[in-house]
C-alpha angles and dihedrals in degrees: 000000000000144000130007092307093049097231130161115280092250093048090046088054094047093048096058100282096258115213137175111258127170118216093206113063126200115202125241098022136107092204090080098057122115112259146171128219115235124185110204126172091340095310126110117225133184116205139162111263093232088077094057115112123172113199126182118204 
């Protein structure tokens, strides 16, 4: 499950791929990077959206 509404990856992508993005940036910190919340197998992850891939097989 992904994003603030905890939807499936495909639905998250189709519904505008909402991410967290601060408008005020501080230099030299990773805490200000854009990210998305992902809940996978009961664990909560926070990753940069550039690493998201949705593959249909």
